[in-house]
NUZA-498351 format. One record per residue (C-alpha): y, z, x; residue number from 1; residue in one letter. Coordinates in pm, 1 decimal, padded with zeros to 6 digits, m for minus. Layout:
<pts>
<pt><yy>Y</yy><zz>Z</zz><xx>X</xx><nr>NUM</nr><rest>a</rest></pt>
...
</pts>
This chain:
<pts>
<pt><yy>14147.1</yy><zz>16235.8</zz><xx>m07941.0</xx><nr>1</nr><rest>m</rest></pt>
<pt><yy>14443.0</yy><zz>16102.6</zz><xx>m07687.3</xx><nr>2</nr><rest>d</rest></pt>
<pt><yy>14596.4</yy><zz>15789.5</zz><xx>m07659.3</xx><nr>3</nr><rest>a</rest></pt>
<pt><yy>14344.4</yy><zz>15688.2</zz><xx>m07408.0</xx><nr>4</nr><rest>t</rest></pt>
<pt><yy>14098.0</yy><zz>15756.5</zz><xx>m07572.6</xx><nr>5</nr><rest>e</rest></pt>
<pt><yy>14206.5</yy><zz>15589.0</zz><xx>m07900.4</xx><nr>6</nr><rest>r</rest></pt>
<pt><yy>14291.5</yy><zz>15247.5</zz><xx>m07688.4</xx><nr>7</nr><rest>q</rest></pt>
<pt><yy>13966.7</yy><zz>15280.4</zz><xx>m07558.7</xx><nr>8</nr><rest>a</rest></pt>
<pt><yy>13789.7</yy><zz>15268.9</zz><xx>m07938.0</xx><nr>9</nr><rest>a</rest></pt>
<pt><yy>13982.0</yy><zz>14975.1</zz><xx>m08025.7</xx><nr>10</nr><rest>l</rest></pt>
<pt><yy>13902.4</yy><zz>14774.5</zz><xx>m07667.0</xx><nr>11</nr><rest>d</rest></pt>
<pt><yy>13567.9</yy><zz>14836.4</zz><xx>m07781.1</xx><nr>12</nr><rest>r</rest></pt>
<pt><yy>13609.9</yy><zz>14620.9</zz><xx>m08092.5</xx><nr>13</nr><rest>l</rest></pt>
<pt><yy>13703.5</yy><zz>14300.8</zz><xx>m07904.2</xx><nr>14</nr><rest>d</rest></pt>
<pt><yy>13408.8</yy><zz>14130.9</zz><xx>m07895.5</xx><nr>15</nr><rest>v</rest></pt>
<pt><yy>13413.5</yy><zz>14123.3</zz><xx>m08302.4</xx><nr>16</nr><rest>l</rest></pt>
<pt><yy>13753.8</yy><zz>13908.3</zz><xx>m08232.2</xx><nr>17</nr><rest>v</rest></pt>
<pt><yy>13723.5</yy><zz>13572.6</zz><xx>m08317.2</xx><nr>18</nr><rest>g</rest></pt>
<pt><yy>13556.2</yy><zz>13322.3</zz><xx>m08579.4</xx><nr>19</nr><rest>e</rest></pt>
<pt><yy>13218.3</yy><zz>13413.2</zz><xx>m08709.6</xx><nr>20</nr><rest>w</rest></pt>
<pt><yy>12968.6</yy><zz>13178.5</zz><xx>m08938.7</xx><nr>21</nr><rest>v</rest></pt>
<pt><yy>12825.1</yy><zz>13442.0</zz><xx>m09185.9</xx><nr>22</nr><rest>v</rest></pt>
<pt><yy>12490.9</yy><zz>13357.2</zz><xx>m09340.5</xx><nr>23</nr><rest>e</rest></pt>
<pt><yy>12378.9</yy><zz>13564.8</zz><xx>m09655.0</xx><nr>24</nr><rest>a</rest></pt>
<pt><yy>11998.4</yy><zz>13574.1</zz><xx>m09734.5</xx><nr>25</nr><rest>e</rest></pt>
<pt><yy>12002.7</yy><zz>13702.0</zz><xx>m10124.3</xx><nr>26</nr><rest>f</rest></pt>
<pt><yy>11631.9</yy><zz>13738.8</zz><xx>m10243.2</xx><nr>27</nr><rest>p</rest></pt>
<pt><yy>11529.3</yy><zz>13431.5</zz><xx>m10471.9</xx><nr>28</nr><rest>g</rest></pt>
<pt><yy>11876.2</yy><zz>13205.1</zz><xx>m10374.6</xx><nr>29</nr><rest>l</rest></pt>
<pt><yy>11951.1</yy><zz>12970.0</zz><xx>m10127.8</xx><nr>30</nr><rest>e</rest></pt>
<pt><yy>12374.9</yy><zz>13036.9</zz><xx>m10032.3</xx><nr>31</nr><rest>v</rest></pt>
<pt><yy>12574.1</yy><zz>12787.1</zz><xx>m09812.3</xx><nr>32</nr><rest>p</rest></pt>
<pt><yy>12727.4</yy><zz>12997.5</zz><xx>m09557.1</xx><nr>33</nr><rest>p</rest></pt>
<pt><yy>13078.2</yy><zz>13146.0</zz><xx>m09519.6</xx><nr>34</nr><rest>g</rest></pt>
<pt><yy>13318.1</yy><zz>13214.5</zz><xx>m09279.7</xx><nr>35</nr><rest>r</rest></pt>
<pt><yy>13473.7</yy><zz>13547.8</zz><xx>m09141.1</xx><nr>36</nr><rest>s</rest></pt>
<pt><yy>13763.7</yy><zz>13594.2</zz><xx>m08894.7</xx><nr>37</nr><rest>v</rest></pt>
<pt><yy>13833.5</yy><zz>13912.6</zz><xx>m08689.8</xx><nr>38</nr><rest>f</rest></pt>
<pt><yy>14194.4</yy><zz>13944.5</zz><xx>m08566.5</xx><nr>39</nr><rest>e</rest></pt>
<pt><yy>14412.2</yy><zz>14204.3</zz><xx>m08410.6</xx><nr>40</nr><rest>w</rest></pt>
<pt><yy>14729.3</yy><zz>14337.7</zz><xx>m08652.8</xx><nr>41</nr><rest>a</rest></pt>
<pt><yy>15017.9</yy><zz>14541.0</zz><xx>m08588.2</xx><nr>42</nr><rest>l</rest></pt>
<pt><yy>15023.8</yy><zz>14538.9</zz><xx>m08194.3</xx><nr>43</nr><rest>g</rest></pt>
<pt><yy>14670.9</yy><zz>14586.7</zz><xx>m08178.7</xx><nr>44</nr><rest>r</rest></pt>
<pt><yy>14633.6</yy><zz>14926.6</zz><xx>m08405.1</xx><nr>45</nr><rest>q</rest></pt>
<pt><yy>14431.5</yy><zz>14773.6</zz><xx>m08650.8</xx><nr>46</nr><rest>y</rest></pt>
<pt><yy>14159.2</yy><zz>14524.9</zz><xx>m08658.7</xx><nr>47</nr><rest>l</rest></pt>
<pt><yy>14164.8</yy><zz>14267.5</zz><xx>m08970.1</xx><nr>48</nr><rest>v</rest></pt>
<pt><yy>13855.5</yy><zz>14088.9</zz><xx>m09103.9</xx><nr>49</nr><rest>q</rest></pt>
<pt><yy>13878.9</yy><zz>13808.4</zz><xx>m09360.6</xx><nr>50</nr><rest>r</rest></pt>
<pt><yy>13569.8</yy><zz>13659.1</zz><xx>m09543.8</xx><nr>51</nr><rest>t</rest></pt>
<pt><yy>13563.0</yy><zz>13341.6</zz><xx>m09734.8</xx><nr>52</nr><rest>e</rest></pt>
<pt><yy>13202.3</yy><zz>13369.8</zz><xx>m09931.3</xx><nr>53</nr><rest>a</rest></pt>
<pt><yy>13025.1</yy><zz>13127.0</zz><xx>m10164.3</xx><nr>54</nr><rest>p</rest></pt>
<pt><yy>12876.6</yy><zz>13267.7</zz><xx>m10472.6</xx><nr>55</nr><rest>a</rest></pt>
<pt><yy>12761.3</yy><zz>13511.6</zz><xx>m10559.5</xx><nr>56</nr><rest>p</rest></pt>
<pt><yy>12946.4</yy><zz>13710.8</zz><xx>m10281.2</xx><nr>57</nr><rest>a</rest></pt>
<pt><yy>13317.0</yy><zz>13768.8</zz><xx>m10296.6</xx><nr>58</nr><rest>p</rest></pt>
<pt><yy>13583.6</yy><zz>13693.9</zz><xx>m10079.6</xx><nr>59</nr><rest>d</rest></pt>
<pt><yy>13705.6</yy><zz>13981.4</zz><xx>m09888.1</xx><nr>60</nr><rest>a</rest></pt>
<pt><yy>13950.5</yy><zz>14155.1</zz><xx>m09649.1</xx><nr>61</nr><rest>m</rest></pt>
<pt><yy>13907.9</yy><zz>14461.3</zz><xx>m09459.9</xx><nr>62</nr><rest>a</rest></pt>
<pt><yy>14098.9</yy><zz>14685.9</zz><xx>m09228.1</xx><nr>63</nr><rest>v</rest></pt>
<pt><yy>13950.5</yy><zz>14868.6</zz><xx>m08944.9</xx><nr>64</nr><rest>i</rest></pt>
<pt><yy>14110.5</yy><zz>15199.7</zz><xx>m08833.7</xx><nr>65</nr><rest>a</rest></pt>
<pt><yy>14050.0</yy><zz>15442.1</zz><xx>m08539.7</xx><nr>66</nr><rest>v</rest></pt>
<pt><yy>13992.5</yy><zz>15803.5</zz><xx>m08713.0</xx><nr>67</nr><rest>d</rest></pt>
<pt><yy>14271.3</yy><zz>15960.3</zz><xx>m08505.1</xx><nr>68</nr><rest>p</rest></pt>
<pt><yy>14062.6</yy><zz>16337.6</zz><xx>m08532.7</xx><nr>69</nr><rest>e</rest></pt>
<pt><yy>13704.4</yy><zz>16189.2</zz><xx>m08483.3</xx><nr>70</nr><rest>t</rest></pt>
<pt><yy>13750.7</yy><zz>15896.6</zz><xx>m08268.9</xx><nr>71</nr><rest>g</rest></pt>
<pt><yy>13531.1</yy><zz>15716.6</zz><xx>m08503.5</xx><nr>72</nr><rest>g</rest></pt>
<pt><yy>13621.7</yy><zz>15432.4</zz><xx>m08712.6</xx><nr>73</nr><rest>y</rest></pt>
<pt><yy>13710.6</yy><zz>15361.7</zz><xx>m09104.4</xx><nr>74</nr><rest>t</rest></pt>
<pt><yy>13671.7</yy><zz>15027.8</zz><xx>m09260.9</xx><nr>75</nr><rest>q</rest></pt>
<pt><yy>13893.8</yy><zz>14978.4</zz><xx>m09587.8</xx><nr>76</nr><rest>h</rest></pt>
<pt><yy>13728.2</yy><zz>14748.6</zz><xx>m09780.8</xx><nr>77</nr><rest>y</rest></pt>
<pt><yy>13876.5</yy><zz>14476.0</zz><xx>m10045.9</xx><nr>78</nr><rest>y</rest></pt>
<pt><yy>13731.7</yy><zz>14179.1</zz><xx>m10234.6</xx><nr>79</nr><rest>d</rest></pt>
<pt><yy>13831.3</yy><zz>13953.6</zz><xx>m10501.8</xx><nr>80</nr><rest>s</rest></pt>
<pt><yy>13645.4</yy><zz>14125.0</zz><xx>m10770.9</xx><nr>81</nr><rest>r</rest></pt>
<pt><yy>13893.7</yy><zz>14387.1</zz><xx>m10718.7</xx><nr>82</nr><rest>g</rest></pt>
<pt><yy>13658.8</yy><zz>14583.4</zz><xx>m10546.3</xx><nr>83</nr><rest>v</rest></pt>
<pt><yy>13803.7</yy><zz>14873.6</zz><xx>m10295.2</xx><nr>84</nr><rest>v</rest></pt>
<pt><yy>13594.8</yy><zz>15054.7</zz><xx>m10082.3</xx><nr>85</nr><rest>r</rest></pt>
<pt><yy>13607.7</yy><zz>15305.6</zz><xx>m09755.4</xx><nr>86</nr><rest>l</rest></pt>
<pt><yy>13327.8</yy><zz>15299.4</zz><xx>m09524.1</xx><nr>87</nr><rest>y</rest></pt>
<pt><yy>13247.0</yy><zz>15510.7</zz><xx>m09246.5</xx><nr>88</nr><rest>a</rest></pt>
<pt><yy>13233.3</yy><zz>15242.4</zz><xx>m08921.3</xx><nr>89</nr><rest>m</rest></pt>
<pt><yy>13025.9</yy><zz>15338.7</zz><xx>m08593.1</xx><nr>90</nr><rest>t</rest></pt>
<pt><yy>13004.3</yy><zz>15072.5</zz><xx>m08322.3</xx><nr>91</nr><rest>f</rest></pt>
<pt><yy>12839.6</yy><zz>15121.1</zz><xx>m08035.6</xx><nr>92</nr><rest>a</rest></pt>
<pt><yy>12582.6</yy><zz>15036.2</zz><xx>m07777.4</xx><nr>93</nr><rest>d</rest></pt>
<pt><yy>12535.4</yy><zz>14679.7</zz><xx>m07982.9</xx><nr>94</nr><rest>g</rest></pt>
<pt><yy>12480.8</yy><zz>14838.7</zz><xx>m08337.2</xx><nr>95</nr><rest>v</rest></pt>
<pt><yy>12755.3</yy><zz>14808.7</zz><xx>m08611.6</xx><nr>96</nr><rest>w</rest></pt>
<pt><yy>12681.7</yy><zz>15036.1</zz><xx>m08875.8</xx><nr>97</nr><rest>q</rest></pt>
<pt><yy>12895.1</yy><zz>15055.6</zz><xx>m09220.9</xx><nr>98</nr><rest>l</rest></pt>
<pt><yy>12847.6</yy><zz>15341.6</zz><xx>m09424.4</xx><nr>99</nr><rest>l</rest></pt>
<pt><yy>12928.8</yy><zz>15444.2</zz><xx>m09762.4</xx><nr>100</nr><rest>r</rest></pt>
<pt><yy>12802.0</yy><zz>15773.1</zz><xx>m09922.4</xx><nr>101</nr><rest>e</rest></pt>
<pt><yy>13065.4</yy><zz>15946.2</zz><xx>m10111.3</xx><nr>102</nr><rest>k</rest></pt>
<pt><yy>13288.1</yy><zz>15839.9</zz><xx>m10390.6</xx><nr>103</nr><rest>p</rest></pt>
<pt><yy>13626.0</yy><zz>15680.8</zz><xx>m10266.4</xx><nr>104</nr><rest>d</rest></pt>
<pt><yy>13863.6</yy><zz>15456.2</zz><xx>m10445.9</xx><nr>105</nr><rest>f</rest></pt>
<pt><yy>13557.7</yy><zz>15376.2</zz><xx>m10701.3</xx><nr>106</nr><rest>s</rest></pt>
<pt><yy>13246.1</yy><zz>15584.4</zz><xx>m10858.2</xx><nr>107</nr><rest>p</rest></pt>
<pt><yy>12948.7</yy><zz>15623.1</zz><xx>m10603.6</xx><nr>108</nr><rest>l</rest></pt>
<pt><yy>12678.1</yy><zz>15424.4</zz><xx>m10870.5</xx><nr>109</nr><rest>a</rest></pt>
<pt><yy>12486.9</yy><zz>15381.7</zz><xx>m10510.5</xx><nr>110</nr><rest>f</rest></pt>
<pt><yy>12476.6</yy><zz>15461.3</zz><xx>m10171.4</xx><nr>111</nr><rest>r</rest></pt>
<pt><yy>12522.7</yy><zz>15153.4</zz><xx>m09926.6</xx><nr>112</nr><rest>q</rest></pt>
<pt><yy>12527.7</yy><zz>15070.3</zz><xx>m09532.5</xx><nr>113</nr><rest>r</rest></pt>
<pt><yy>12475.7</yy><zz>14792.2</zz><xx>m09312.9</xx><nr>114</nr><rest>y</rest></pt>
<pt><yy>12319.1</yy><zz>14815.9</zz><xx>m08986.2</xx><nr>115</nr><rest>v</rest></pt>
<pt><yy>12393.1</yy><zz>14483.0</zz><xx>m08748.8</xx><nr>116</nr><rest>g</rest></pt>
<pt><yy>12264.1</yy><zz>14433.8</zz><xx>m08405.8</xx><nr>117</nr><rest>h</rest></pt>
<pt><yy>12519.3</yy><zz>14224.3</zz><xx>m08131.3</xx><nr>118</nr><rest>l</rest></pt>
<pt><yy>12321.1</yy><zz>14020.7</zz><xx>m07942.3</xx><nr>119</nr><rest>s</rest></pt>
<pt><yy>12346.6</yy><zz>14033.3</zz><xx>m07574.7</xx><nr>120</nr><rest>p</rest></pt>
<pt><yy>12533.1</yy><zz>13737.6</zz><xx>m07505.2</xx><nr>121</nr><rest>d</rest></pt>
<pt><yy>12775.9</yy><zz>13869.4</zz><xx>m07799.9</xx><nr>122</nr><rest>g</rest></pt>
<pt><yy>12762.3</yy><zz>13516.5</zz><xx>m08031.6</xx><nr>123</nr><rest>g</rest></pt>
<pt><yy>12520.8</yy><zz>13638.7</zz><xx>m08270.5</xx><nr>124</nr><rest>t</rest></pt>
<pt><yy>12528.7</yy><zz>14008.4</zz><xx>m08542.8</xx><nr>125</nr><rest>i</rest></pt>
<pt><yy>12179.9</yy><zz>13997.8</zz><xx>m08717.7</xx><nr>126</nr><rest>r</rest></pt>
<pt><yy>12229.7</yy><zz>14250.3</zz><xx>m09014.2</xx><nr>127</nr><rest>g</rest></pt>
<pt><yy>12123.4</yy><zz>14366.8</zz><xx>m09337.1</xx><nr>128</nr><rest>a</rest></pt>
<pt><yy>12263.2</yy><zz>14574.7</zz><xx>m09657.6</xx><nr>129</nr><rest>w</rest></pt>
<pt><yy>12094.8</yy><zz>14841.9</zz><xx>m09792.9</xx><nr>130</nr><rest>e</rest></pt>
<pt><yy>12130.1</yy><zz>15028.8</zz><xx>m10104.2</xx><nr>131</nr><rest>t</rest></pt>
<pt><yy>11982.7</yy><zz>15412.9</zz><xx>m10237.0</xx><nr>132</nr><rest>a</rest></pt>
<pt><yy>12041.2</yy><zz>15534.4</zz><xx>m10602.4</xx><nr>133</nr><rest>q</rest></pt>
<pt><yy>12102.5</yy><zz>15847.4</zz><xx>m10538.2</xx><nr>134</nr><rest>d</rest></pt>
<pt><yy>12160.6</yy><zz>16150.4</zz><xx>m10263.7</xx><nr>135</nr><rest>g</rest></pt>
<pt><yy>11787.5</yy><zz>16162.2</zz><xx>m10152.2</xx><nr>136</nr><rest>t</rest></pt>
<pt><yy>11642.2</yy><zz>15797.6</zz><xx>m10233.7</xx><nr>137</nr><rest>a</rest></pt>
<pt><yy>11573.8</yy><zz>15609.4</zz><xx>m09933.8</xx><nr>138</nr><rest>p</rest></pt>
<pt><yy>11729.2</yy><zz>15298.0</zz><xx>m09864.1</xx><nr>139</nr><rest>y</rest></pt>
<pt><yy>11614.6</yy><zz>14962.0</zz><xx>m09954.5</xx><nr>140</nr><rest>e</rest></pt>
<pt><yy>11729.4</yy><zz>14604.6</zz><xx>m09811.7</xx><nr>141</nr><rest>r</rest></pt>
<pt><yy>11927.5</yy><zz>14474.6</zz><xx>m10059.5</xx><nr>142</nr><rest>d</rest></pt>
<pt><yy>12027.1</yy><zz>14141.2</zz><xx>m09859.4</xx><nr>143</nr><rest>f</rest></pt>
<pt><yy>12037.6</yy><zz>13990.5</zz><xx>m09513.8</xx><nr>144</nr><rest>g</rest></pt>
<pt><yy>12381.0</yy><zz>13914.7</zz><xx>m09324.9</xx><nr>145</nr><rest>l</rest></pt>
<pt><yy>12406.8</yy><zz>13735.7</zz><xx>m08980.8</xx><nr>146</nr><rest>t</rest></pt>
<pt><yy>12687.7</yy><zz>13684.2</zz><xx>m08837.7</xx><nr>147</nr><rest>y</rest></pt>
<pt><yy>12715.1</yy><zz>13340.8</zz><xx>m08579.7</xx><nr>148</nr><rest>r</rest></pt>
<pt><yy>13018.7</yy><zz>13303.5</zz><xx>m08327.6</xx><nr>149</nr><rest>r</rest></pt>
<pt><yy>13201.9</yy><zz>12988.9</zz><xx>m08387.5</xx><nr>150</nr><rest>r</rest></pt>
<pt><yy>13299.3</yy><zz>12767.4</zz><xx>m08066.4</xx><nr>151</nr><rest>g</rest></pt>
<pt><yy>13242.6</yy><zz>13032.0</zz><xx>m07825.3</xx><nr>152</nr><rest>g</rest></pt>
<pt><yy>13414.5</yy><zz>13360.3</zz><xx>m07758.3</xx><nr>153</nr><rest>s</rest></pt>
</pts>
C-alpha cells in the first residue's frame, strides 16, 4: 500500500469524526444514552474514539489504524474494566464492521462482531453487537447500538 492509498483509507473515516449520542439496547434493560467522540490524532494517522457509557456498559477508548499490508483497518480497544481487544475493521459502502474471531490480548471465550449501517445523510449509524460461542456457531444478537450525530457534522 502506498502513501496515496493509505491516505484515501484514512479519508474514508472522516464521516465518523465528531460527537455522537450512543443508544444501547440491552434485552430487558432501559439504559440512558452515552456519548462517543471520534477525533484525529498524531497528524491524522490514527482515529481515536472515546466513549462514556452508563452501566452496564464500560467507558472505552479505541484507536483505529490502517493496516499497511492489507489496506484494511484495525481497531485497538480498551475499556474501564481493563479489557483489551483487537478488532479487524472494515468501513465501506456505508457499512461499519468490527470483527474479533481469534485470541489477542485476552483469551477468546466467544467470537464477536459489530455491524452498523450509516444513514445516507451521515447522521446515524444503526447496528448491533453479535456473539458466537465457538468457531462454528452462528452469530446471535447481543445488543443493539445506535450512534446519532450530535449538532451537525
